[in-house]
N, C-alpha and C positions, 0 to 999 in steps of 0.2 A: 889163493893159490898162485904160485909163480912157477913158470916153466921156462927152460933154457935150451938153446941149441946154437951151434955155430952157423946154422943156415936158416935163419928166420927171414921170411920174405916180407920186407917192409916196403914202403912206397917207392923207395929208390933202388930196390934190389935186395939181394941177400946180405944179411948182416949177422954177426954174432950178437945175440941179445937175450934179454929176459922179458917175458910177457907176464903181466900181473892180471889175473882174472878175478872178478868179484861181482856177485849179483847179476850174472849174465852178461857183463860188459868187460871190455878190455879197459882196465883202470890205470894202466901204465906200461910204457915201453922203456926198459932200463938197460944200461950198459952191461956187458957180460960179467963184469966184476961185481955186480949186485947180488944180493942173496936170492936163493931160489929153493924150491922143494923138489923139483923133478928136472933131471938133466937128460935130454934126448940126444946128447952127443952131436953127431953130424947129420942126424935125420932132418928132413925138411919140415919146418913148421910153416904152414901156408894158410892163406885165407880159405875158408870153406868153399867147396865147389858149388856152383849154381848151374843146374842143367835146365835150359829153357825149352828143350825139345825132346820129350820122352813120352812115348805112348804107353809104356808100362814096363813091368819087370816083376820077377819073383812070383809069377802066376797071376798078376793083376793087370787089368786093361782099363785105360781111362774111359773108353766108350761104354763098357758093359759091366764093370765091377761095382758092387754096392759099397756103401760108406765104410763098413768094417774092413773090407779088403783094401780100399784106398789107404786107410790108416796103417794097415800092415805093410803096404808097399813103402810108405814113408819111413817106417821103422827099419826097413832093410837097406835103404839107400845110403846111410852112413857107412856101410860096409865098403863102399867105393869112394868114400870121402865127400859125398854130396851132403850139404847142409840145408839147401833150399832148392826148390824145383817148380816147374810149371807142368802139371799134368797136361798132356797134349792129346786132343781128339784127332781122329782120322775122319775124313769125309764120310758121312753117313746120312741116313734119312732124319728128317726134322725131329721126330719123336725121340729117337735114340740120342741125338745131340742134346736136346733139352733135358732129358733124363740125366745124361752125363754131367752137364753143367750143374744141375741141382745137387747131384751126389758129391761132386767136388766141393761145391759151396758149403754143404753141410759138414763134410769132412774137415774143411778148413776151420769151421766154427768150433768144433769140439776137439781138434787136434791138441795133444799134449806132448807127444814124444816123436823122435825121429826128425828127418829132414822136413823143414817147414814148407808148406804149400804157400807160395807167395803170389800166385796168379794162375791163370789158365791160358794155354796156347791152343787156339783152334786152327788146325791145318785144313783149310777148306771150310765149307763146301764150294766156295766161289772161285773155282780153278779153271784151267784150260784143259779140256779133255784130251787134247793131243799131247799133253805133257803130264798125263795122269800118274805115270809111274805105277806104284802099288795102290794108289787111291782108287776106291771103287768107282768105276766110271758111271754106273747107273745112278749114283747119288750126287754127282757133280752138277751144279745148277748155276744159272746166271746170277750176278749180284742182285741182292734184294735188300733194300733199306728196311722195309717192314720186318723181314726175317731177322736182320741184324738187331733190330730193336728188341725182338723177342729173346734173342740170345743174350743181349746185354742185360735185359731185365732179369732173366733167370740166373745169370751169373752174379748179379747184385754187386757190381763193382770189382769183381775178381777177374774179369776177362781182360788180359793184359796185352795179348799179341794175337794177330790173325794173319795167316798166310793167304794171299790172294794173287790172282793173275790180273795185273792192271790193264792189260790190253782188252780184257773182257768187261771192263768197268767204264762204260761210256761217260765221258766228261769227268771221270774220276769222282763221281758222286759218292761212291762207297768209301773210297779212300778219305775223302774230306769228312764224311760222317764218322768214320772210325776215329779220326783225330778229335772230333767234338766229344766223343765218349771217353777220350783218354786211352784209346786202344791203339797199339802200335801196328801199322801195316807192314808186313814183310812180303817181299816179292818172291813168289815160288810157284812151282808147278805151272810154269808160264812160258810162253813163246815170245815174250816181249823183246823188242829190239833195243839197241843201245839208247836210241832217242826216246823210246817209250819209258825206259828206266829213268832217264833224266827228268821227264815230265812227272813221273810218279814221285820222284824225290821232291820235286817242287810242290807237289800236292800232299806231302805228308809221309811217304814211305821212308822208313828208317833202316831197314834191314833186308837181307837176302836169306831165304831159307835154303838150307843144305846146298851151298854153292857146288856147282858142277852137276848135281843130280836133278833130273826131271825139269830141265830148263833149257832155253836156247843156248847152244854151246858156243865155245870160243871159235871165231872165224875171222880170218884176216881181211875179208872184204865185206862181210855181212855181220858186223859185231852185234852180239846179244848180251844176255845177262852176265855171262861169265866175263866177257870183256869189260863190262861196266864194273863188276866187283873188283877185278884186278886193277883197273885204271883208277878207281876212286878209293884210295887208301883209307880215307876217313869215312867210309860208309860201312856200317856194321854188316858182317857176313858170317853166317854159320858155316861150319865144316864138320862133317862126320869123320871122326878120327880113328876109325877101325882098320884102316889100311885096305879095306875091300871096296868101299864106295868110292874112295879116291886113293889112287896109288901113292905110296910114300914119296915117290919123286915129285908128284904133283902137289902133295901136301907141303913139301919143302918149297916149291915154287910159289904156292899160295901165300905162305907165311913170309916169304921174302918180298912179296908185293904189298901185303897189308902192313900198315903201321902197327905199333905195339898196342894200340888202344881199340882196335875195331874188328879183330878176328875173334870168333866165338866158337869154342869147342862144344859140340853137342853129341849126345849118344844116339838119338833117334831110335831108342831101344823099344823092343816089343815085350809083351808079357812073358815070352819064353826065356828071357834073360834070367840066369841064375837058377833055373829049375831043370830037372832031368826029363825033358820032353823032346820028342823028335819033330812034332808038327803041332800047329795051333791054327786058330782062325784070326784073321786081322781084317776088320771091316767086312766080315762075312766071307773072306777069301782064305783058302788054305795056304799056309806058309810052311816051308820046309827049311831046315838048317843043314847046310852042307859046307864042310870045310870052314866052319866058323862064320859063315855068312847066311843071312836070311833071304829066301827067294820065294816068289810066287811059283805055282806049278805050271805056268804057261810055257810055251815052246821056247821063249827067250830066257826063261828063268830070271824074270825081272827082279832086281834087288828090292827088298821090302823091309825097311827099318834095319835094326841091328840087334846084337846081343852084347853091345859094348858097355863096359863099366868105365866111368869117367877116369878113374886112376889109371886104367889100362890104356885109355886114349892118350893120357899124358905120356905114358911109356912109349907108345907108337910114335908120337910126335918127336920125342927127344931121341930115342934109340934107332928108329927106322927112317925118320924123315930128317933128322939132324936139325930140328928146330931148337933154338936156344931155350933152355928151360924157363927163363924169365918170360918169354913170349907165350910158352905153353901154359904156364901158371896163370898169367893174366887172361888168357883165352877161356879159362875155366872158372874164373872168379871175378876179377875186377871188371872185365869188359861186359859180361852179361848183366852184372849189377848196374853198370852205368847205362846200358841200353834201357833197362826197365825203370831207371830213375831211383834205384834203391841204394846208390853208392854213397848216400849220406849216413848209412848205418851198417851196411854189409859190403863184403868184397875186398876190404882192406883191413890189415892188422894195424889198428891205430887207436889211441886212447879215445874213449867215448863210444867206440863202435861195438856192435854186438860181438860177443865172444863166440863166433862161428869159426872153427879152426880145424884144419886137417893136417895130420902128421903122417908123413910118408917116409919109408926107409929109402935107401939109395937105389933099390930096385923098384921103387914106386908102389910098393905094397903098403896098404893102409895099416898103420900102427894104432892110431886113435883118431876118433872124430868127436868134436865137441860142438854142440849146438846150444847157443845162448848160455854158455858156461857149464852145460850139463853134458857129461860123457855119454854119447849115444852108441859108440862102438869102440871096443878095444880088441886088438888082435890077441888071440890065444894060441899057444903051441908054437912050433917052429915054422 
């Protein structure tokens, strides 16, 4: 199959080109004058999106849903252009987390359709309770290498990313152990200082979890995680692109500070995304949706995850924050693939790479999503 557009996102930006797909791979990138079967006009043909921080969606929750529901979630994600993802746990008690890891592991083994499970992200439980945000405080615990070993064993090589508070990790023993297991430490739900972030980077931390949210804030005399994220352009940093967690003007500032290779768009979505419900439980806590944002029911109405779809996040970045579309696209595809070390086969439209492709119209609505050469979603109707 050959598909064409005037806006194919290749390694050096948008070009008019023809992509050839065969046996799940991109088998050629050709000039626009080449033959083709399907012409998408000026629609965007992009590398498939990779969401590395998503707790759930479409009625499914990483912590509590059984294998069959996890598979149904994967089948819905192509509706928003996602071709791969990391099911993400929220801090919870040991037995629930181990059960979740087992379920995701088994779903990964039998998965045939939809967005591919390419790993697991554990957000906690080794966090700083003063920066809990919506994480259940009663389940936050000090770093434990024996418990980490249990998590890693249950995940059986699928645990890719763990959000931790480095200031709670004496001697950074946990950070160093994570790297031994091939698990990427991400700084989050943390009150770490700028200097602590520097030390954490030296000891293996590679990323920052949802920059600006639930972490030591920007300060001109007492710099913290946000200062570190903005100052270190070459350090991976997640950002929730719903326009609620981070104001569009600050999204614009963030992307102007980061280089093109290290900003990562995430959804941080909850099970309530994509379904007609008014409230759910998240880590055992009641969540309400008001004005498009998810909140705890506490007095402060603490923000708690989102209902963001990744294609809608691209729209927010471009239309509301003025982020160049090239940067927005890389934040949803190339950059998370590089962080996870998967950029040798996904995240780029290039000969020999997996045919993971998202096609958006000019309003960033998903027209078609292709996973390993197989159409997983096609827009119907107007």
